[in-house]
C-alpha positions as CSV (number, residue, x, y, z in Angstrom):
1,M,-14.6,-9.6,-7.0
2,Q,-17.4,-11.7,-8.1
3,V,-19.5,-11.3,-11.2
4,G,-23.3,-11.3,-11.9
5,Q,-25.6,-12.1,-9.0
6,D,-22.7,-13.0,-6.7
7,A,-21.3,-9.5,-7.1
8,A,-24.7,-7.9,-6.6
9,A,-25.1,-9.8,-3.3
10,E,-21.6,-8.9,-2.0
11,R,-21.8,-6.8,1.2
12,V,-20.4,-3.3,1.0
13,A,-19.6,-0.8,3.8
14,L,-22.2,2.0,3.9
15,F,-21.0,5.5,4.7
16,D,-23.0,8.6,5.5
17,A,-22.6,11.8,3.5
18,G,-20.0,13.0,6.0
19,G,-17.8,9.9,5.6
20,R,-18.6,7.9,8.6
21,V,-19.3,4.1,8.4
22,V,-22.9,3.5,9.2
23,G,-23.6,-0.1,8.2
24,A,-23.5,-2.5,5.2
25,A,-25.7,-3.4,2.3
26,P,-25.6,-5.6,-0.8
27,R,-23.6,-4.1,-3.7
28,G,-26.6,-4.3,-6.0
29,V,-28.7,-2.3,-3.6
30,V,-25.9,0.3,-3.1
31,Y,-25.7,0.9,-6.9
32,R,-29.5,0.7,-7.5
33,D,-30.3,3.2,-4.7
34,G,-27.2,5.5,-5.1
35,L,-26.2,4.9,-1.5
36,W,-23.0,6.4,-0.1
37,H,-20.3,3.7,0.2
38,G,-16.5,3.5,0.5
39,A,-14.3,2.8,-2.4
40,T,-10.6,2.7,-3.2
41,G,-8.4,3.4,-6.2
42,V,-4.8,2.5,-6.7
43,L,-2.8,4.2,-9.5
44,L,-0.3,1.7,-10.8
45,R,2.8,3.6,-12.1
46,S,6.0,2.3,-13.6
47,G,9.1,2.4,-11.3
48,D,10.3,5.6,-13.0
49,G,6.8,7.2,-12.7
50,D,6.6,8.0,-16.4
51,R,3.8,5.5,-17.3
52,V,0.5,4.4,-15.8
53,Y,-1.4,1.2,-16.3
54,L,-4.7,1.8,-18.2
55,H,-7.2,-1.0,-18.5
56,R,-10.7,-1.7,-19.8
57,R,-13.3,-3.2,-17.5
58,A,-15.1,-6.5,-18.4
59,P,-18.4,-6.2,-20.3
60,D,-20.4,-7.8,-17.6
61,K,-19.5,-5.6,-14.6
62,L,-22.5,-4.4,-12.6
63,I,-21.6,-0.8,-13.2
64,F,-19.7,0.9,-16.0
65,P,-19.1,-2.3,-18.0
66,G,-16.6,-2.1,-20.9
67,V,-15.2,1.4,-20.1
68,H,-11.7,2.4,-19.2
69,D,-10.0,3.1,-15.9
70,C,-6.5,3.9,-14.7
71,W,-7.3,2.9,-11.1
72,A,-7.3,-0.6,-9.7
73,G,-9.9,-0.5,-7.0
74,G,-13.4,-1.2,-5.8
75,V,-15.7,-1.1,-2.9
76,I,-14.7,-1.4,0.8
77,G,-16.1,-4.4,2.6
78,P,-17.7,-4.3,6.0
79,G,-15.0,-3.9,8.7
80,E,-12.3,-3.5,6.1
81,S,-9.9,-0.5,6.2
82,P,-9.4,1.5,3.0
83,E,-5.8,0.5,2.8
84,V,-6.6,-3.2,3.2
85,A,-9.3,-2.9,0.6
86,A,-6.9,-1.1,-1.8
87,A,-4.2,-3.7,-1.5
88,R,-6.8,-6.5,-1.9
89,E,-8.2,-4.9,-5.1
90,L,-4.8,-4.3,-6.6
91,T,-4.0,-8.0,-6.1
92,E,-7.3,-9.2,-7.4
93,E,-7.5,-7.0,-10.5
94,L,-3.9,-6.7,-11.6
95,G,-2.0,-9.4,-9.7
96,V,0.3,-6.9,-8.0
97,S,1.1,-7.5,-4.4
98,G,3.7,-6.8,-1.8
99,V,4.3,-3.2,-2.8
100,P,3.8,-0.3,-0.4
101,L,0.7,1.8,-0.9
102,V,1.4,5.6,-0.9
103,P,-1.7,7.5,0.0
104,I,-2.7,10.2,-2.5
105,E,-5.9,11.7,-1.2
106,Y,-9.4,11.1,0.0
107,F,-12.4,12.8,-1.7
108,P,-16.2,12.3,-1.9
109,F,-17.7,11.6,-5.3
110,D,-21.3,12.4,-5.8
111,G,-22.9,12.4,-9.2
112,F,-23.5,10.9,-12.6
113,A,-20.5,12.7,-14.1
114,S,-19.5,11.9,-17.7
115,G,-22.5,9.7,-18.6
116,A,-22.9,7.6,-15.5
117,G,-26.6,8.1,-15.5
118,A,-29.5,6.3,-17.0
119,G,-29.1,5.3,-20.6
120,S,-25.3,5.0,-20.5
121,P,-23.3,1.7,-20.3
122,G,-23.8,0.4,-16.8
123,G,-25.8,3.5,-15.9
124,T,-28.6,3.6,-13.5
125,D,-31.2,6.2,-12.5
126,A,-29.4,6.7,-9.2
127,P,-26.2,8.7,-8.8
128,V,-22.9,7.1,-7.9
129,R,-21.9,8.2,-4.4
130,C,-18.7,7.1,-2.8
131,H,-16.0,8.1,-0.4
132,M,-12.9,7.5,-2.5
133,F,-9.5,6.7,-0.9
134,T,-6.7,6.8,-3.5
135,Y,-3.2,5.4,-3.4
136,E,-0.2,5.1,-5.7
137,V,2.2,2.2,-6.2
138,R,5.4,1.9,-8.3
139,W,5.8,-1.4,-10.1
140,D,7.9,-2.8,-13.0
141,G,6.9,-6.4,-12.5
142,P,4.3,-8.5,-14.4
143,V,0.6,-7.5,-14.5
144,R,-1.9,-10.3,-14.5
145,H,-5.5,-9.4,-15.1
146,Q,-8.4,-11.1,-13.4
147,P,-10.5,-12.0,-16.4
148,E,-13.8,-11.3,-14.6
149,E,-12.6,-7.7,-14.0
150,I,-10.4,-6.6,-16.8
151,V,-10.3,-7.6,-20.5
152,W,-7.4,-5.4,-21.7
153,G,-4.6,-3.3,-20.3
154,D,-1.4,-1.6,-21.2
155,W,1.2,0.9,-19.9
156,I,0.8,4.4,-21.3
157,T,2.7,7.6,-20.7
158,L,1.1,10.5,-18.7
159,A,0.8,12.5,-21.9
160,E,-1.1,9.6,-23.6
161,L,-3.4,9.3,-20.5
162,R,-4.2,13.1,-20.8
163,A,-4.9,12.6,-24.5
164,R,-7.3,9.7,-23.8
165,L,-9.1,11.7,-21.1
166,D,-9.6,14.4,-23.7
167,D,-11.3,11.9,-26.0
168,P,-14.4,10.7,-24.0
169,V,-16.1,9.3,-27.0
170,G,-13.2,7.1,-28.2
171,W,-11.9,6.4,-24.6
172,P,-14.9,6.4,-22.2
173,F,-13.7,6.3,-18.6
174,V,-15.4,5.3,-15.3
175,P,-16.8,8.6,-14.0
176,D,-15.2,8.4,-10.5
177,G,-12.0,7.3,-12.0
178,R,-12.0,10.2,-14.5
179,F,-12.7,12.6,-11.6
180,G,-9.9,11.1,-9.5
181,I,-7.3,11.2,-12.2
182,E,-8.1,14.8,-13.1
183,R,-7.7,15.6,-9.4
184,W,-4.4,13.8,-9.4
185,F,-3.1,15.8,-12.4
186,A,-4.2,19.0,-10.7
187,L,-2.4,18.0,-7.5
188,R,0.8,17.4,-9.5
189,E,0.5,20.8,-11.2
190,R,0.1,22.6,-7.9
191,G,3.1,21.1,-6.6
């Protein structure tokens, strides 16, 4: 991932509302205009599954700077499959590679949700609209942050993650990341 103007110019795969790839546009235009695009999220869990890796985004990210997320991920590039994009993002953001991605689910995310709108950190007047492809990996090796992406991170238990989600003022989360992890917890509870 690039920062600043370079990141705004990066080409992103555009999707229609139904989830079909329909073209590409610069990331800055996608965010400014609330265009549907593809995105990935990888939940990094410890080998025993008891902990997840929580991190805080860099303060100069184009969208949602300085807030927390438990997903390593980002946009899908033109011609890139969701799985390839997810593996690339996991390597770029956390330095984790060579581990199998286990698909969790696909879902569309459409909305401002939890303060993503105007006036919030990284907020815009346009909604965030993405088709999210989520995965999970198990890892007990080292985690190496890409400094342009992440400024802090640590392993926390699932109970600690739930507590932090319940404290949106003290622990603000990326809206689509919050939505995704709440879905993940619901899936686990169902079975």
